[in-house]
C-alpha positions in Angstrom: 0.0 -0.2 -0.3 1.3 3.1 -0.8 -0.7 5.8 0.5 0.4 8.0 -2.5 -0.8 11.9 -2.8 -0.5 13.8 -5.5 -1.4 17.9 -4.7 -1.3 19.9 -7.5 -0.1 23.6 -7.7 3.5 24.4 -5.8 1.3 27.1 -4.0 1.8 28.5 -0.3 -1.3 26.7 0.9 -0.1 23.3 -1.1 3.1 23.4 0.6 1.6 23.7 3.8 -0.9 21.1 3.2 2.3 19.1 2.3 4.0 19.6 5.6 0.7 18.6 7.4 0.2 15.5 5.2 3.8 14.1 5.9 3.2 13.7 9.6 0.3 10.9 8.3 3.3 8.7 6.8 1.8 9.6 3.2 4.0 9.8 0.4 3.8 12.9 -1.8 4.4 14.4 -5.1 3.4 18.1 -6.2 3.0 19.4 -9.3 4.9 22.9 -9.5 3.4 25.1 -12.0 5.2 28.2 -11.1 8.4 30.1 -11.0 9.0 32.0 -7.8 10.0 35.3 -9.2 8.1 37.2 -11.6 9.1 39.5 -14.3 8.7 43.7 -14.0 7.9 45.9 -16.9 9.0 49.7 -16.5 7.2 52.1 -18.2 7.4 55.5 -18.8 4.7 58.2 -17.7 4.3 61.8 -19.0 4.7 63.2 -15.9 7.8 60.8 -14.3 9.3 57.7 -14.2 7.2 55.0 -12.5 7.8 51.1 -11.9 4.7 49.4 -12.9 4.8 45.3 -11.5 2.0 42.8 -12.0 2.5 40.6 -8.9 1.1 36.9 -8.9 -1.4 36.3 -6.3 0.5 36.6 -2.5 -1.8 34.2 -0.7 -2.2 31.2 -2.5 1.4 31.7 -4.1 4.7 31.9 -2.3 5.9 34.9 -4.4 7.2 37.9 -2.7 4.5 40.1 -1.5 4.4 43.2 -3.0 2.4 45.0 -0.2 3.1 44.8 3.1 1.8 42.0 5.1 -0.9 42.5 7.3 -1.3 39.9 10.6 -3.5 39.9 13.2 -3.4 38.3 17.1 -6.4 36.2 16.5 -4.4 34.4 13.2 -3.6 31.6 15.5 -3.2 29.3 13.1 -0.3 31.2 11.1 1.8 31.6 14.9 0.9 28.4 15.8 3.0 27.6 12.1 5.8 30.0 12.5 6.2 28.5 15.9 6.2 25.2 14.6 8.8 26.2 11.8 11.4 27.4 13.9 12.2 30.0 11.4 15.5 32.0 11.4 13.0 35.1 10.9 11.2 35.5 14.1 7.9 37.1 14.4 10.4 39.0 16.9 11.0 41.4 13.7 7.1 42.0 13.1 6.3 45.8 13.4 3.3 46.6 15.9 0.7 49.1 14.6 -2.3 50.6 15.8 -5.4 50.7 13.6 -6.6 54.7 12.8 -9.1 56.0 11.5 -9.5 59.2 9.3 -12.1 61.5 10.4 -13.9 64.4 8.5 -10.9 67.0 9.5 -8.3 64.2 7.6 -6.8 64.0 11.0 -6.8 60.5 12.5 -8.1 58.7 15.5 -6.5 55.7 16.6 -9.1 52.2 17.7 -8.2 51.7 21.5 -6.0 48.6 22.0 -7.9 46.2 24.3 -4.5 44.6 25.4 -4.3 47.8 26.9 -8.0 48.2 28.3 -8.1 44.5 29.5 -9.5 45.4 33.1 -12.7 46.8 31.3 -15.5 45.1 30.0 -15.5 44.6 26.4 -18.7 46.2 25.8 -17.9 49.1 27.9 -14.2 50.0 25.3 -16.1 51.2 22.8 -17.2 54.1 25.1 -13.7 55.2 24.7 -13.3 55.4 20.5 -13.6 58.9 20.1 -14.1 58.4 16.5 -17.6 57.8 17.2 -20.2 60.2 18.3 -21.5 59.6 22.1 -25.0 59.0 20.5 -23.3 56.3 18.4 -21.6 54.4 20.8 -24.0 54.1 22.8 -26.5 52.6 20.6 -24.0 50.0 19.3 -23.0 49.2 22.8 -26.8 48.9 23.8 -27.4 46.4 20.9 -24.3 44.7 21.3 -25.1 44.1 25.1 -28.8 42.4 23.9 -27.4 40.6 21.0 -23.8 39.6 21.9 -23.8 39.2 26.4 -24.9 35.0 25.5 -24.5 34.8 21.6 -22.2 36.8 20.0 -23.1 35.8 16.6 -26.5 36.6 15.5 -28.3 33.4 13.7 -31.1 35.0 11.9 -30.3 34.8 8.4 -27.1 36.8 9.3 -25.1 35.2 6.5 -27.6 37.3 3.7 -28.2 39.6 6.2 -25.7 42.8 5.1 -24.0 44.6 7.5 -25.3 48.1 6.6 -28.9 46.7 7.7 -27.3 45.8 11.3 -25.5 48.9 11.3 -28.8 51.0 10.6 -31.1 49.2 13.0 -28.3 49.7 15.5 -28.9 53.5 15.0 -25.9 54.3 13.5 -25.3 57.8 12.2 -24.0 58.3 8.2 -21.5 60.0 9.5 -20.4 56.6 11.3 -20.9 54.3 8.9 -19.4 56.3 6.1 -16.4 57.2 8.3 -15.6 54.3 10.5 -17.5 51.0 10.1 -17.2 51.1 5.9 -13.4 51.8 6.2 -13.3 48.7 8.7 -15.6 46.3 6.6 -13.2 47.1 3.8 -10.6 46.2 5.5 -11.5 43.3 7.0 -14.0 41.8 4.6 -12.6 43.6 1.4 -15.9 45.0 0.2 -18.4 48.0 1.1 -21.2 47.4 3.7 -24.1 47.2 2.1 -22.4 44.1 0.4 -21.0 42.0 3.5 -21.9 39.2 5.4 -22.8 40.5 9.0 -22.0 36.8 10.1 -18.7 37.1 8.5 -18.2 40.4 10.2 -19.2 39.5 13.8 -16.9 36.7 13.4 -14.3 38.6 12.5 -14.2 41.7 14.7 -16.0 39.2 17.8 -12.1 38.0 17.4 -10.1 41.3 17.2 -12.1 42.8 20.3 -14.3 40.3 22.3 -11.4 37.1 23.1 -8.4 37.7 24.2 -6.9 41.1 24.5 -3.3 40.1 22.9 -5.9 39.4 19.7 -6.5 42.7 19.0 -3.0 43.0 18.2 -2.1 44.2 14.8 1.5 43.4 13.1 3.3 44.9 9.7 5.5 41.6 8.5 8.5 42.7 6.7 8.2 42.3 2.8 10.0 39.2 2.0 8.0 37.3 5.0 5.7 35.1 2.4 8.4 34.7 -0.3 10.8 33.3 3.0 8.0 31.4 4.5 7.6 29.7 0.4 11.3 29.1 -0.1 12.0 27.5 3.8 9.0 25.4 3.4 10.1 24.2 0.2 13.4 23.2 0.9 11.8 21.4 4.0 10.0 19.8 1.9 12.4 18.9 -0.5 14.2 17.4 2.6 11.7 15.0 3.8 11.6 13.2 0.2 8.7 15.1 -1.5 9.2 15.0 -5.2 8.4 17.8 -7.2 6.9 17.4 -10.9 7.8 20.7 -13.2 4.6 21.4 -15.4 6.0 23.2 -18.8 2.7 22.8 -20.8 0.0 20.7 -20.3 -2.0 19.8 -16.8 -5.1 17.7 -17.2 -7.5 15.8 -14.6 -8.2 12.6 -16.0 -11.4 11.5 -14.7 -13.5 7.7 -14.7 -16.7 8.1 -12.6 -16.7 9.3 -9.6 -13.1 9.2 -8.8 -9.3 10.8 -10.6 -7.3 7.8 -11.8 -4.4 10.1 -13.6 -3.0 13.5 -13.8 -1.6 14.3 -16.7 1.6 16.4 -16.9 2.5 17.7 -20.1 3.7 14.0 -22.1 3.7 12.2 -18.5 0.7 10.4 -16.4 1.1 10.2 -12.8 -1.3 8.3 -10.3 -1.9 8.3 -6.8 -4.6 6.7 -4.9 -6.1 11.0 -3.2 -5.7 14.1 -5.2 -5.3 17.7 -3.6 -5.8 20.9 -5.7 -3.9 23.8 -4.3 -4.5 25.7 -7.7 -6.3 29.3 -7.9 -9.7 29.2 -8.4 -9.8 29.7 -12.1 -6.8 27.9 -13.2 -8.2 24.8 -11.5 -12.0 25.0 -13.5 -9.8 25.0 -16.6 -8.5 21.7 -15.5 -11.9 19.9 -15.4 -13.9 18.4 -18.8 -17.6 20.7 -19.5 -19.2 17.3 -18.3 -17.9 17.3 -15.1 -18.8 21.4 -14.1 -22.1 20.5 -15.8 -22.6 17.4 -13.8 -21.6 18.3 -10.9 -23.0 21.7 -9.5 -20.8 21.7 -6.6 -17.6 22.5 -8.8 -19.8 24.6 -10.8 -20.6 27.3 -8.2 -16.9 27.6 -7.6 -17.0 30.0 -10.2 -19.8 32.1 -8.5 -17.3 32.9 -5.2 -17.0 37.0 -5.5 -13.2 37.9 -5.8 -11.6 41.4 -6.4 -8.3 42.8 -7.4 -6.4 45.7 -6.1 -3.9 48.4 -7.0 -1.5 49.8 -4.9 0.7 53.1 -5.1 4.0 52.4 -3.1 6.7 55.2 -2.6 10.0 54.5 -1.7 11.4 57.5 0.9 15.2 57.5 1.8 16.7 58.8 4.0 13.4 58.4 5.6 12.5 56.7 9.0 9.0 57.0 9.5 7.4 54.4 12.6 5.0 52.0 11.3 1.6 53.0 10.8 -1.8 51.7 9.4 -4.4 54.0 8.7 -7.9 52.9 7.1 -9.9 55.5 4.8 -12.9 56.4 3.5 -11.6 56.8 0.2 -9.7 56.4 -2.7 -7.7 54.3 -0.8 -8.6 51.1 1.6 -5.7 51.5 3.6 -2.1 52.9 3.9 0.9 51.7 5.6 4.0 53.0 6.6 7.0 50.6 7.2 10.1 51.5 8.0 13.6 49.3 6.8 13.7 46.7 9.5 18.0 46.5 8.8 19.9 48.2 11.2 21.3 52.0 9.7 19.0 52.0 6.8 17.0 54.5 7.5 14.3 54.0 4.3 10.9 53.8 4.6 7.9 52.5 2.3 4.5 54.0 2.2 2.3 51.8 0.5 -1.6 53.1 -0.4 -4.0 49.9 -1.6 -6.8 50.5 -3.1 -9.8 47.2 -3.5 -12.1 49.7 -5.5 -13.1 49.7 -9.4 -11.2 52.8 -10.8 -10.7 50.9 -13.9 -13.4 52.9 -15.8 -12.0 56.3 -14.6 -10.3 58.0 -17.4 -6.7 58.6 -17.0 -7.2 56.6 -13.1 -3.7 55.7 -12.5 -2.9 59.2 -12.8 -5.5 60.8 -10.6 -4.2 57.8 -8.0 -0.9 59.1 -8.0 -2.1 62.7 -7.2 -4.7 61.0 -4.5 -1.3 58.9 -3.1 0.8 62.1 -2.9 -1.9 64.1 -1.2 -1.9 61.3 1.3 1.7 61.7 2.3 1.0 65.6 2.5 -1.8 64.9 4.8 -0.8 62.2 7.3 3.0 62.0 7.0 3.8 65.8 6.3 5.6 64.7 3.5 5.9 67.3 0.0 5.0 65.9 -2.7 7.6 67.4 -4.7 10.3 65.4 -3.1 12.7 63.8 -5.4 12.3 60.6 -3.2 8.1 60.2 -3.7 8.5 58.6 -7.3 5.8 56.6 -7.4 5.6 52.6 -8.2 2.3 50.7 -9.5 1.4 47.6 -8.5 -1.5 45.9 -10.8 -3.9 43.0 -9.9 -3.0 42.9 -6.2 -5.0 39.5 -5.4 -7.6 37.9 -5.7 -9.5 38.6 -2.6 -12.7 36.7 -1.9 -14.5 39.2 0.0 -16.8 37.9 2.4 -20.3 39.2 0.9 -23.5 38.1 1.4 -24.0 34.9 0.8 -20.8 34.1 -0.7 -20.0 31.5 2.1 -23.1 28.9 0.1 -20.7 29.1 -2.6 -17.3 28.5 -0.8 -16.4 24.4 -0.6 -15.2 22.5 2.1 -12.0 20.3 1.7 -14.1 17.2 0.2 -16.0 17.6 -3.4 -18.2 15.0 -5.2 -15.0 13.1 -6.4 -14.4 10.1 -3.6 -10.4 10.9 -3.6 -10.5 14.4 -5.0 -9.7 17.6 -2.1 -9.6 21.5 -2.1 -7.1 23.9 -0.1 -7.4 27.3 -1.1 -7.4 30.6 0.3 -11.1 30.6 -1.0 -12.5 27.5 0.8 -14.8 27.9 3.6 -12.4 29.3 5.7 -14.9 32.0 6.8 -11.7 34.7 6.3 -11.1 36.9 3.6 -8.1 36.4 1.9 -5.1 36.0 4.4 -2.2 34.3 5.4 -4.3 32.6 7.9 -7.0 31.4 5.6 -4.2 29.8 3.4 -3.1 28.3 6.4 -6.3 27.4 8.0 -7.5 25.9 4.5 -4.5 23.5 4.4 -4.8 22.6 7.9 -8.5 21.2 7.7 -7.6 19.6 3.9 -5.1 17.4 5.8 -7.4 16.4 8.0 -10.0 15.8 5.7 -7.6 13.5 3.4 -6.3 11.7 6.3 -9.7 11.1 8.1 -11.0 10.0 4.6 -8.2 8.1 4.0 -8.1 5.7 7.5 -12.0 5.6 7.8 -11.9 4.2 4.2 -9.3 1.5 4.8 -9.6 0.3 8.4 
């Protein structure tokens, strides 16, 4: 009995799934589909020299993260993996930040940290947040006390109910919905309060605000974190004897009844007892015969999973040391980060403005966003936009991000599939989290457990 498993995709999720499965004694092969590097194109604009890059997806892949990686204290699976791997670049290099909100006066207000207010009841902590008016604070505390004291998650149609409808019922003013709740929702769920699932929103902010005080910590990780994690995991797996098959042209799934019987990789067919996909969503759907998508509604419904792509404008400020910051905005950028270099004697800072909003239909939208980003430098960091070091780098096609919209939970699959020997591991599976490293790791853990349970249940 070979107990052979093939994992499609050397993405970060795929590598973590393989790492979990080797502890069960399986023999594992991985199909290597992508290179860890991505080419960069340079384009001259009419105003200045701007570098344009198109990175691969930062979460399912192991490619270098082009925008700062944001980690929260309630990312328990992430911190557990870091500790388990005993990485040479410890989490102590991560930079703690407060979450700031932009007011109508363009100043910022920080969200109080529960860790600093541990002696207060969680509901009382909202009373100290000056980003909400006194009536808004009182109304939300009153509603939360009634609904969340005994059961944090509303159960009545909470997945298809919007966050906005709930906030209106909680008598939150239009200003608070626009300047606080919507930026927070776009940051944690990647969509507006009018689209976001109430159950996902409450689950996320409950982990941040109402669990352990340390869970409310937020960190900016060094830009190379995902790339290092991907590289070290891949080397570890190679040292464990896992075989990688390079796919240059053809990858095809061969089906037989309700099973996969082989994978075609270029000119060879590879067989195993179990198959796992850790591929990006569209890449996976392209591998199935049309009859499979038509016959299995589970696969066809994957096309209904919402996804958005982002655009970032980054400034590399030389000879500048600006403290790490995380600013949530009502527009045009969803969040702005400043991240000083973690290297000693290197006073450099990267400021990154990220938007997931659809500005592509606006004429000259990139030039307009550059102008808006420079205005943010002046407003929030007191930096003159005419400085020589303020030449922007535009990063296109960040993502995809999988927003937790109303009803989207129904389309996000569990690790098991209608095929007896086929499983899924990706950030877009049923983790109840938007795109994040935590979602990727959680999905990998869930898939490994499902594979092991299925294998031992059916064979003993």
